[in-house]
Chimera marker file (.cmm) of the C-alpha trace (Angstrom):
<marker_set name="trace">
<marker id="1" x="-28.670" y="27.927" z="-31.771" r="1" g="1" b="0" radius="0.5"/>
<marker id="2" x="-25.684" y="26.004" z="-31.718" r="1" g="1" b="0" radius="0.5"/>
<marker id="3" x="-24.456" y="23.521" z="-29.179" r="1" g="1" b="0" radius="0.5"/>
<marker id="4" x="-20.716" y="22.132" z="-28.745" r="1" g="1" b="0" radius="0.5"/>
<marker id="5" x="-20.462" y="18.795" z="-26.911" r="1" g="1" b="0" radius="0.5"/>
<marker id="6" x="-16.999" y="18.053" z="-25.478" r="1" g="1" b="0" radius="0.5"/>
<marker id="7" x="-17.028" y="14.456" z="-24.795" r="1" g="1" b="0" radius="0.5"/>
<marker id="8" x="-13.936" y="13.193" z="-23.107" r="1" g="1" b="0" radius="0.5"/>
<marker id="9" x="-12.068" y="10.617" z="-21.052" r="1" g="1" b="0" radius="0.5"/>
<marker id="10" x="-10.814" y="12.072" z="-17.738" r="1" g="1" b="0" radius="0.5"/>
<marker id="11" x="-6.982" y="11.588" z="-16.816" r="1" g="1" b="0" radius="0.5"/>
<marker id="12" x="-5.397" y="13.134" z="-13.747" r="1" g="1" b="0" radius="0.5"/>
<marker id="13" x="-6.179" y="16.570" z="-12.903" r="1" g="1" b="0" radius="0.5"/>
<marker id="14" x="-3.636" y="18.811" z="-11.053" r="1" g="1" b="0" radius="0.5"/>
<marker id="15" x="-3.752" y="22.388" z="-9.899" r="1" g="1" b="0" radius="0.5"/>
<marker id="16" x="-2.892" y="24.034" z="-13.308" r="1" g="1" b="0" radius="0.5"/>
<marker id="17" x="-5.864" y="22.086" z="-14.736" r="1" g="1" b="0" radius="0.5"/>
<marker id="18" x="-8.266" y="23.475" z="-12.175" r="1" g="1" b="0" radius="0.5"/>
<marker id="19" x="-7.061" y="26.886" z="-12.547" r="1" g="1" b="0" radius="0.5"/>
<marker id="20" x="-7.199" y="26.935" z="-16.512" r="1" g="1" b="0" radius="0.5"/>
<marker id="21" x="-10.661" y="25.099" z="-16.352" r="1" g="1" b="0" radius="0.5"/>
<marker id="22" x="-11.926" y="27.874" z="-14.229" r="1" g="1" b="0" radius="0.5"/>
<marker id="23" x="-10.420" y="30.666" z="-16.604" r="1" g="1" b="0" radius="0.5"/>
<marker id="24" x="-12.008" y="28.883" z="-19.471" r="1" g="1" b="0" radius="0.5"/>
<marker id="25" x="-15.363" y="28.846" z="-17.896" r="1" g="1" b="0" radius="0.5"/>
<marker id="26" x="-15.247" y="32.345" z="-17.150" r="1" g="1" b="0" radius="0.5"/>
<marker id="27" x="-14.285" y="33.068" z="-20.805" r="1" g="1" b="0" radius="0.5"/>
<marker id="28" x="-17.192" y="31.130" z="-22.034" r="1" g="1" b="0" radius="0.5"/>
<marker id="29" x="-19.591" y="33.096" z="-19.684" r="1" g="1" b="0" radius="0.5"/>
<marker id="30" x="-18.134" y="36.387" z="-20.792" r="1" g="1" b="0" radius="0.5"/>
<marker id="31" x="-18.570" y="35.646" z="-24.676" r="1" g="1" b="0" radius="0.5"/>
<marker id="32" x="-21.761" y="37.502" z="-26.012" r="1" g="1" b="0" radius="0.5"/>
<marker id="33" x="-24.054" y="34.647" z="-27.259" r="1" g="1" b="0" radius="0.5"/>
<marker id="34" x="-23.191" y="32.098" z="-24.489" r="1" g="1" b="0" radius="0.5"/>
<marker id="35" x="-26.451" y="30.370" z="-23.244" r="1" g="1" b="0" radius="0.5"/>
<marker id="36" x="-25.270" y="27.866" z="-20.855" r="1" g="1" b="0" radius="0.5"/>
<marker id="37" x="-23.882" y="24.543" z="-20.529" r="1" g="1" b="0" radius="0.5"/>
<marker id="38" x="-24.888" y="20.754" z="-19.246" r="1" g="1" b="0" radius="0.5"/>
<marker id="39" x="-22.528" y="18.150" z="-18.065" r="1" g="1" b="0" radius="0.5"/>
<marker id="40" x="-23.074" y="14.284" z="-17.665" r="1" g="1" b="0" radius="0.5"/>
<marker id="41" x="-20.769" y="11.433" z="-16.676" r="1" g="1" b="0" radius="0.5"/>
<marker id="42" x="-21.241" y="7.618" z="-17.854" r="1" g="1" b="0" radius="0.5"/>
<marker id="43" x="-22.483" y="5.460" z="-15.260" r="1" g="1" b="0" radius="0.5"/>
<marker id="44" x="-19.119" y="3.660" z="-15.178" r="1" g="1" b="0" radius="0.5"/>
<marker id="45" x="-17.184" y="7.174" z="-14.799" r="1" g="1" b="0" radius="0.5"/>
<marker id="46" x="-15.018" y="6.539" z="-17.820" r="1" g="1" b="0" radius="0.5"/>
<marker id="47" x="-16.582" y="9.220" z="-20.251" r="1" g="1" b="0" radius="0.5"/>
<marker id="48" x="-17.873" y="12.541" z="-19.545" r="1" g="1" b="0" radius="0.5"/>
<marker id="49" x="-19.684" y="15.474" z="-21.655" r="1" g="1" b="0" radius="0.5"/>
<marker id="50" x="-19.768" y="19.070" z="-21.440" r="1" g="1" b="0" radius="0.5"/>
<marker id="51" x="-22.271" y="20.516" z="-23.652" r="1" g="1" b="0" radius="0.5"/>
<marker id="52" x="-22.077" y="24.336" z="-24.231" r="1" g="1" b="0" radius="0.5"/>
<marker id="53" x="-25.003" y="26.152" z="-25.802" r="1" g="1" b="0" radius="0.5"/>
<marker id="54" x="-24.358" y="29.371" z="-28.031" r="1" g="1" b="0" radius="0.5"/>
<marker id="55" x="-27.008" y="31.833" z="-29.415" r="1" g="1" b="0" radius="0.5"/>
<marker id="56" x="-25.181" y="31.786" z="-33.000" r="1" g="1" b="0" radius="0.5"/>
<marker id="57" x="-22.248" y="30.297" z="-34.622" r="1" g="1" b="0" radius="0.5"/>
<marker id="58" x="-20.187" y="33.272" z="-34.358" r="1" g="1" b="0" radius="0.5"/>
<marker id="59" x="-20.129" y="33.191" z="-30.424" r="1" g="1" b="0" radius="0.5"/>
<marker id="60" x="-19.106" y="29.681" z="-30.414" r="1" g="1" b="0" radius="0.5"/>
<marker id="61" x="-16.278" y="30.636" z="-33.025" r="1" g="1" b="0" radius="0.5"/>
<marker id="62" x="-15.352" y="33.383" z="-30.811" r="1" g="1" b="0" radius="0.5"/>
<marker id="63" x="-14.912" y="31.328" z="-27.831" r="1" g="1" b="0" radius="0.5"/>
<marker id="64" x="-13.127" y="28.657" z="-29.643" r="1" g="1" b="0" radius="0.5"/>
<marker id="65" x="-10.209" y="31.098" z="-30.377" r="1" g="1" b="0" radius="0.5"/>
<marker id="66" x="-10.077" y="32.520" z="-26.944" r="1" g="1" b="0" radius="0.5"/>
<marker id="67" x="-6.351" y="32.463" z="-25.885" r="1" g="1" b="0" radius="0.5"/>
<marker id="68" x="-7.093" y="30.516" z="-22.587" r="1" g="1" b="0" radius="0.5"/>
<marker id="69" x="-9.239" y="28.077" z="-24.623" r="1" g="1" b="0" radius="0.5"/>
<marker id="70" x="-6.258" y="27.564" z="-27.088" r="1" g="1" b="0" radius="0.5"/>
<marker id="71" x="-3.913" y="26.997" z="-24.246" r="1" g="1" b="0" radius="0.5"/>
<marker id="72" x="-6.014" y="24.178" z="-22.729" r="1" g="1" b="0" radius="0.5"/>
<marker id="73" x="-6.180" y="22.739" z="-26.258" r="1" g="1" b="0" radius="0.5"/>
<marker id="74" x="-2.397" y="22.564" z="-26.626" r="1" g="1" b="0" radius="0.5"/>
<marker id="75" x="-1.968" y="20.733" z="-23.146" r="1" g="1" b="0" radius="0.5"/>
<marker id="76" x="-4.992" y="18.472" z="-23.230" r="1" g="1" b="0" radius="0.5"/>
<marker id="77" x="-2.995" y="15.277" z="-23.197" r="1" g="1" b="0" radius="0.5"/>
<marker id="78" x="-1.885" y="16.284" z="-19.617" r="1" g="1" b="0" radius="0.5"/>
<marker id="79" x="-5.297" y="15.730" z="-18.330" r="1" g="1" b="0" radius="0.5"/>
<marker id="80" x="-7.431" y="13.863" z="-20.741" r="1" g="1" b="0" radius="0.5"/>
<marker id="81" x="-6.939" y="10.275" z="-22.026" r="1" g="1" b="0" radius="0.5"/>
<marker id="82" x="-8.910" y="11.382" z="-25.287" r="1" g="1" b="0" radius="0.5"/>
<marker id="83" x="-11.614" y="13.740" z="-26.461" r="1" g="1" b="0" radius="0.5"/>
<marker id="84" x="-14.281" y="14.094" z="-29.412" r="1" g="1" b="0" radius="0.5"/>
<marker id="85" x="-16.123" y="17.223" z="-30.169" r="1" g="1" b="0" radius="0.5"/>
<marker id="86" x="-19.546" y="17.579" z="-31.793" r="1" g="1" b="0" radius="0.5"/>
<marker id="87" x="-20.758" y="20.800" z="-33.068" r="1" g="1" b="0" radius="0.5"/>
<marker id="88" x="-24.486" y="20.878" z="-33.516" r="1" g="1" b="0" radius="0.5"/>
<marker id="89" x="-27.230" y="23.316" z="-34.977" r="1" g="1" b="0" radius="0.5"/>
<marker id="90" x="-30.285" y="22.956" z="-32.842" r="1" g="1" b="0" radius="0.5"/>
<marker id="91" x="-33.169" y="22.524" z="-35.050" r="1" g="1" b="0" radius="0.5"/>
<marker id="92" x="-35.748" y="21.953" z="-32.595" r="1" g="1" b="0" radius="0.5"/>
<marker id="93" x="-36.406" y="21.784" z="-28.779" r="1" g="1" b="0" radius="0.5"/>
<marker id="94" x="-39.335" y="20.858" z="-27.104" r="1" g="1" b="0" radius="0.5"/>
<marker id="95" x="-41.113" y="18.837" z="-24.020" r="1" g="1" b="0" radius="0.5"/>
<marker id="96" x="-43.880" y="18.692" z="-21.841" r="1" g="1" b="0" radius="0.5"/>
<marker id="97" x="-42.948" y="22.071" z="-20.098" r="1" g="1" b="0" radius="0.5"/>
<marker id="98" x="-42.002" y="20.679" z="-16.663" r="1" g="1" b="0" radius="0.5"/>
<marker id="99" x="-38.366" y="20.725" z="-17.060" r="1" g="1" b="0" radius="0.5"/>
<marker id="100" x="-36.537" y="23.943" z="-17.489" r="1" g="1" b="0" radius="0.5"/>
<marker id="101" x="-33.827" y="23.835" z="-20.136" r="1" g="1" b="0" radius="0.5"/>
<marker id="102" x="-31.122" y="26.038" z="-21.963" r="1" g="1" b="0" radius="0.5"/>
<marker id="103" x="-33.157" y="25.553" z="-25.102" r="1" g="1" b="0" radius="0.5"/>
<marker id="104" x="-36.281" y="27.079" z="-25.839" r="1" g="1" b="0" radius="0.5"/>
<marker id="105" x="-39.424" y="25.078" z="-25.580" r="1" g="1" b="0" radius="0.5"/>
<marker id="106" x="-41.149" y="25.151" z="-28.931" r="1" g="1" b="0" radius="0.5"/>
<marker id="107" x="-44.081" y="23.148" z="-28.185" r="1" g="1" b="0" radius="0.5"/>
<marker id="108" x="-47.010" y="24.835" z="-26.376" r="1" g="1" b="0" radius="0.5"/>
<marker id="109" x="-48.292" y="22.700" z="-23.511" r="1" g="1" b="0" radius="0.5"/>
<marker id="110" x="-51.846" y="21.673" z="-24.105" r="1" g="1" b="0" radius="0.5"/>
<marker id="111" x="-54.147" y="20.708" z="-21.250" r="1" g="1" b="0" radius="0.5"/>
<marker id="112" x="-54.495" y="17.022" z="-21.267" r="1" g="1" b="0" radius="0.5"/>
<marker id="113" x="-51.859" y="16.285" z="-24.003" r="1" g="1" b="0" radius="0.5"/>
<marker id="114" x="-49.932" y="13.216" z="-23.373" r="1" g="1" b="0" radius="0.5"/>
<marker id="115" x="-46.075" y="13.837" z="-23.412" r="1" g="1" b="0" radius="0.5"/>
<link id1="1" id2="2" r="1" g="1" b="0" radius="0.2"/>
<link id1="2" id2="3" r="1" g="1" b="0" radius="0.2"/>
<link id1="3" id2="4" r="1" g="1" b="0" radius="0.2"/>
<link id1="4" id2="5" r="1" g="1" b="0" radius="0.2"/>
<link id1="5" id2="6" r="1" g="1" b="0" radius="0.2"/>
<link id1="6" id2="7" r="1" g="1" b="0" radius="0.2"/>
<link id1="7" id2="8" r="1" g="1" b="0" radius="0.2"/>
<link id1="8" id2="9" r="1" g="1" b="0" radius="0.2"/>
<link id1="9" id2="10" r="1" g="1" b="0" radius="0.2"/>
<link id1="10" id2="11" r="1" g="1" b="0" radius="0.2"/>
<link id1="11" id2="12" r="1" g="1" b="0" radius="0.2"/>
<link id1="12" id2="13" r="1" g="1" b="0" radius="0.2"/>
<link id1="13" id2="14" r="1" g="1" b="0" radius="0.2"/>
<link id1="14" id2="15" r="1" g="1" b="0" radius="0.2"/>
<link id1="15" id2="16" r="1" g="1" b="0" radius="0.2"/>
<link id1="16" id2="17" r="1" g="1" b="0" radius="0.2"/>
<link id1="17" id2="18" r="1" g="1" b="0" radius="0.2"/>
<link id1="18" id2="19" r="1" g="1" b="0" radius="0.2"/>
<link id1="19" id2="20" r="1" g="1" b="0" radius="0.2"/>
<link id1="20" id2="21" r="1" g="1" b="0" radius="0.2"/>
<link id1="21" id2="22" r="1" g="1" b="0" radius="0.2"/>
<link id1="22" id2="23" r="1" g="1" b="0" radius="0.2"/>
<link id1="23" id2="24" r="1" g="1" b="0" radius="0.2"/>
<link id1="24" id2="25" r="1" g="1" b="0" radius="0.2"/>
<link id1="25" id2="26" r="1" g="1" b="0" radius="0.2"/>
<link id1="26" id2="27" r="1" g="1" b="0" radius="0.2"/>
<link id1="27" id2="28" r="1" g="1" b="0" radius="0.2"/>
<link id1="28" id2="29" r="1" g="1" b="0" radius="0.2"/>
<link id1="29" id2="30" r="1" g="1" b="0" radius="0.2"/>
<link id1="30" id2="31" r="1" g="1" b="0" radius="0.2"/>
<link id1="31" id2="32" r="1" g="1" b="0" radius="0.2"/>
<link id1="32" id2="33" r="1" g="1" b="0" radius="0.2"/>
<link id1="33" id2="34" r="1" g="1" b="0" radius="0.2"/>
<link id1="34" id2="35" r="1" g="1" b="0" radius="0.2"/>
<link id1="35" id2="36" r="1" g="1" b="0" radius="0.2"/>
<link id1="36" id2="37" r="1" g="1" b="0" radius="0.2"/>
<link id1="37" id2="38" r="1" g="1" b="0" radius="0.2"/>
<link id1="38" id2="39" r="1" g="1" b="0" radius="0.2"/>
<link id1="39" id2="40" r="1" g="1" b="0" radius="0.2"/>
<link id1="40" id2="41" r="1" g="1" b="0" radius="0.2"/>
<link id1="41" id2="42" r="1" g="1" b="0" radius="0.2"/>
<link id1="42" id2="43" r="1" g="1" b="0" radius="0.2"/>
<link id1="43" id2="44" r="1" g="1" b="0" radius="0.2"/>
<link id1="44" id2="45" r="1" g="1" b="0" radius="0.2"/>
<link id1="45" id2="46" r="1" g="1" b="0" radius="0.2"/>
<link id1="46" id2="47" r="1" g="1" b="0" radius="0.2"/>
<link id1="47" id2="48" r="1" g="1" b="0" radius="0.2"/>
<link id1="48" id2="49" r="1" g="1" b="0" radius="0.2"/>
<link id1="49" id2="50" r="1" g="1" b="0" radius="0.2"/>
<link id1="50" id2="51" r="1" g="1" b="0" radius="0.2"/>
<link id1="51" id2="52" r="1" g="1" b="0" radius="0.2"/>
<link id1="52" id2="53" r="1" g="1" b="0" radius="0.2"/>
<link id1="53" id2="54" r="1" g="1" b="0" radius="0.2"/>
<link id1="54" id2="55" r="1" g="1" b="0" radius="0.2"/>
<link id1="55" id2="56" r="1" g="1" b="0" radius="0.2"/>
<link id1="56" id2="57" r="1" g="1" b="0" radius="0.2"/>
<link id1="57" id2="58" r="1" g="1" b="0" radius="0.2"/>
<link id1="58" id2="59" r="1" g="1" b="0" radius="0.2"/>
<link id1="59" id2="60" r="1" g="1" b="0" radius="0.2"/>
<link id1="60" id2="61" r="1" g="1" b="0" radius="0.2"/>
<link id1="61" id2="62" r="1" g="1" b="0" radius="0.2"/>
<link id1="62" id2="63" r="1" g="1" b="0" radius="0.2"/>
<link id1="63" id2="64" r="1" g="1" b="0" radius="0.2"/>
<link id1="64" id2="65" r="1" g="1" b="0" radius="0.2"/>
<link id1="65" id2="66" r="1" g="1" b="0" radius="0.2"/>
<link id1="66" id2="67" r="1" g="1" b="0" radius="0.2"/>
<link id1="67" id2="68" r="1" g="1" b="0" radius="0.2"/>
<link id1="68" id2="69" r="1" g="1" b="0" radius="0.2"/>
<link id1="69" id2="70" r="1" g="1" b="0" radius="0.2"/>
<link id1="70" id2="71" r="1" g="1" b="0" radius="0.2"/>
<link id1="71" id2="72" r="1" g="1" b="0" radius="0.2"/>
<link id1="72" id2="73" r="1" g="1" b="0" radius="0.2"/>
<link id1="73" id2="74" r="1" g="1" b="0" radius="0.2"/>
<link id1="74" id2="75" r="1" g="1" b="0" radius="0.2"/>
<link id1="75" id2="76" r="1" g="1" b="0" radius="0.2"/>
<link id1="76" id2="77" r="1" g="1" b="0" radius="0.2"/>
<link id1="77" id2="78" r="1" g="1" b="0" radius="0.2"/>
<link id1="78" id2="79" r="1" g="1" b="0" radius="0.2"/>
<link id1="79" id2="80" r="1" g="1" b="0" radius="0.2"/>
<link id1="80" id2="81" r="1" g="1" b="0" radius="0.2"/>
<link id1="81" id2="82" r="1" g="1" b="0" radius="0.2"/>
<link id1="82" id2="83" r="1" g="1" b="0" radius="0.2"/>
<link id1="83" id2="84" r="1" g="1" b="0" radius="0.2"/>
<link id1="84" id2="85" r="1" g="1" b="0" radius="0.2"/>
<link id1="85" id2="86" r="1" g="1" b="0" radius="0.2"/>
<link id1="86" id2="87" r="1" g="1" b="0" radius="0.2"/>
<link id1="87" id2="88" r="1" g="1" b="0" radius="0.2"/>
<link id1="88" id2="89" r="1" g="1" b="0" radius="0.2"/>
<link id1="89" id2="90" r="1" g="1" b="0" radius="0.2"/>
<link id1="90" id2="91" r="1" g="1" b="0" radius="0.2"/>
<link id1="91" id2="92" r="1" g="1" b="0" radius="0.2"/>
<link id1="92" id2="93" r="1" g="1" b="0" radius="0.2"/>
<link id1="93" id2="94" r="1" g="1" b="0" radius="0.2"/>
<link id1="94" id2="95" r="1" g="1" b="0" radius="0.2"/>
<link id1="95" id2="96" r="1" g="1" b="0" radius="0.2"/>
<link id1="96" id2="97" r="1" g="1" b="0" radius="0.2"/>
<link id1="97" id2="98" r="1" g="1" b="0" radius="0.2"/>
<link id1="98" id2="99" r="1" g="1" b="0" radius="0.2"/>
<link id1="99" id2="100" r="1" g="1" b="0" radius="0.2"/>
<link id1="100" id2="101" r="1" g="1" b="0" radius="0.2"/>
<link id1="101" id2="102" r="1" g="1" b="0" radius="0.2"/>
<link id1="102" id2="103" r="1" g="1" b="0" radius="0.2"/>
<link id1="103" id2="104" r="1" g="1" b="0" radius="0.2"/>
<link id1="104" id2="105" r="1" g="1" b="0" radius="0.2"/>
<link id1="105" id2="106" r="1" g="1" b="0" radius="0.2"/>
<link id1="106" id2="107" r="1" g="1" b="0" radius="0.2"/>
<link id1="107" id2="108" r="1" g="1" b="0" radius="0.2"/>
<link id1="108" id2="109" r="1" g="1" b="0" radius="0.2"/>
<link id1="109" id2="110" r="1" g="1" b="0" radius="0.2"/>
<link id1="110" id2="111" r="1" g="1" b="0" radius="0.2"/>
<link id1="111" id2="112" r="1" g="1" b="0" radius="0.2"/>
<link id1="112" id2="113" r="1" g="1" b="0" radius="0.2"/>
<link id1="113" id2="114" r="1" g="1" b="0" radius="0.2"/>
<link id1="114" id2="115" r="1" g="1" b="0" radius="0.2"/>
</marker_set>
Protein backbone atom coordinates (compact mmCIF):
# COMPACT_ATOMS: atom_id res chain seq x y z
CA UNK A 1 0.00 0.00 0.00
CA UNK A 2 1.18 3.52 -0.82
CA UNK A 3 0.08 6.99 0.12
CA UNK A 4 0.64 10.34 -1.49
CA UNK A 5 0.42 13.31 0.86
CA UNK A 6 -0.28 16.59 -0.93
CA UNK A 7 0.65 19.30 1.56
CA UNK A 8 -0.20 22.80 0.42
CA UNK A 9 -0.79 26.39 1.36
CA UNK A 10 -4.14 27.48 -0.05
CA UNK A 11 -4.46 30.57 -2.16
CA UNK A 12 -7.59 31.87 -3.87
CA UNK A 13 -9.95 29.38 -5.46
CA UNK A 14 -12.15 30.25 -8.42
CA UNK A 15 -14.82 28.39 -10.39
CA UNK A 16 -12.18 26.78 -12.64
CA UNK A 17 -10.37 25.41 -9.58
CA UNK A 18 -13.53 23.85 -8.15
CA UNK A 19 -14.46 22.29 -11.50
CA UNK A 20 -10.98 20.87 -12.05
CA UNK A 21 -10.75 19.70 -8.43
CA UNK A 22 -13.99 17.74 -8.87
CA UNK A 23 -12.66 16.13 -12.07
CA UNK A 24 -9.42 15.17 -10.33
CA UNK A 25 -11.39 13.61 -7.48
CA UNK A 26 -13.44 11.63 -10.01
CA UNK A 27 -10.22 10.49 -11.72
CA UNK A 28 -8.77 9.30 -8.41
CA UNK A 29 -11.92 7.32 -7.56
CA UNK A 30 -11.98 5.80 -11.05
CA UNK A 31 -8.35 4.64 -10.91
CA UNK A 32 -8.14 0.91 -10.12
CA UNK A 33 -6.21 0.59 -6.86
CA UNK A 34 -7.51 3.82 -5.27
CA UNK A 35 -8.44 3.14 -1.64
CA UNK A 36 -9.51 6.51 -0.27
CA UNK A 37 -8.31 9.83 1.08
CA UNK A 38 -8.05 11.87 4.27
CA UNK A 39 -7.64 15.60 4.69
CA UNK A 40 -6.64 17.92 7.49
CA UNK A 41 -5.95 21.60 7.96
CA UNK A 42 -3.47 23.17 10.38
CA UNK A 43 -5.06 24.91 13.38
CA UNK A 44 -4.13 28.33 12.00
CA UNK A 45 -5.55 27.47 8.55
CA UNK A 46 -2.36 28.24 6.66
CA UNK A 47 -1.56 24.69 5.58
CA UNK A 48 -3.65 21.75 4.37
CA UNK A 49 -2.96 18.11 3.60
CA UNK A 50 -4.82 15.70 1.35
CA UNK A 51 -3.45 12.17 1.69
CA UNK A 52 -4.52 9.65 -0.94
CA UNK A 53 -4.13 5.91 -0.37
CA UNK A 54 -3.35 3.46 -3.17
CA UNK A 55 -3.29 -0.34 -3.30
CA UNK A 56 -0.05 -0.35 -5.29
CA UNK A 57 2.55 1.96 -6.76
CA UNK A 58 1.33 1.42 -10.33
CA UNK A 59 -2.11 2.79 -9.38
CA UNK A 60 -0.49 5.87 -7.87
CA UNK A 61 1.60 6.36 -11.01
CA UNK A 62 -1.48 5.94 -13.23
CA UNK A 63 -3.27 8.68 -11.32
CA UNK A 64 -0.22 10.95 -11.39
CA UNK A 65 -0.27 11.01 -15.21
CA UNK A 66 -4.04 11.37 -15.62
CA UNK A 67 -4.68 14.29 -18.04
CA UNK A 68 -6.81 16.29 -15.57
CA UNK A 69 -4.21 15.83 -12.85
CA UNK A 70 -1.47 17.01 -15.21
CA UNK A 71 -3.61 20.02 -16.18
CA UNK A 72 -4.00 20.98 -12.53
CA UNK A 73 -0.26 20.60 -11.93
CA UNK A 74 0.47 23.04 -14.75
CA UNK A 75 -1.86 25.65 -13.23
CA UNK A 76 -1.18 25.23 -9.51
CA UNK A 77 0.30 28.72 -9.04
CA UNK A 78 -3.15 30.18 -9.74
CA UNK A 79 -4.62 28.50 -6.65
CA UNK A 80 -1.84 27.55 -4.23
CA UNK A 81 0.86 29.56 -2.50
CA UNK A 82 3.06 26.47 -2.48
CA UNK A 83 3.04 22.70 -2.11
CA UNK A 84 5.06 19.67 -1.06
CA UNK A 85 4.33 16.03 -1.91
CA UNK A 86 5.41 13.00 0.10
CA UNK A 87 5.06 9.53 -1.43
CA UNK A 88 5.26 6.77 1.17
CA UNK A 89 4.92 3.03 1.37
CA UNK A 90 2.75 1.93 4.27
CA UNK A 91 4.82 -0.55 6.24
CA UNK A 92 2.49 -1.04 9.15
CA UNK A 93 -0.93 0.11 10.28
CA UNK A 94 -2.56 -0.69 13.60
CA UNK A 95 -4.68 0.63 16.40
CA UNK A 96 -7.01 -0.49 19.14
CA UNK A 97 -9.73 -1.38 16.64
CA UNK A 98 -12.15 1.37 17.62
CA UNK A 99 -11.38 3.73 14.72
CA UNK A 100 -12.08 2.63 11.16
CA UNK A 101 -9.34 3.61 8.74
CA UNK A 102 -8.43 3.18 5.07
CA UNK A 103 -5.37 1.15 6.02
CA UNK A 104 -5.86 -2.31 7.52
CA UNK A 105 -5.52 -2.82 11.27
CA UNK A 106 -2.71 -5.36 11.50
CA UNK A 107 -2.88 -5.75 15.27
CA UNK A 108 -5.52 -8.08 16.61
CA UNK A 109 -7.43 -6.51 19.47
CA UNK A 110 -6.92 -8.53 22.61
CA UNK A 111 -9.33 -8.29 25.50
CA UNK A 112 -7.90 -6.16 28.26
CA UNK A 113 -4.89 -4.99 26.22
CA UNK A 114 -3.91 -1.37 26.77
CA UNK A 115 -3.78 0.80 23.65
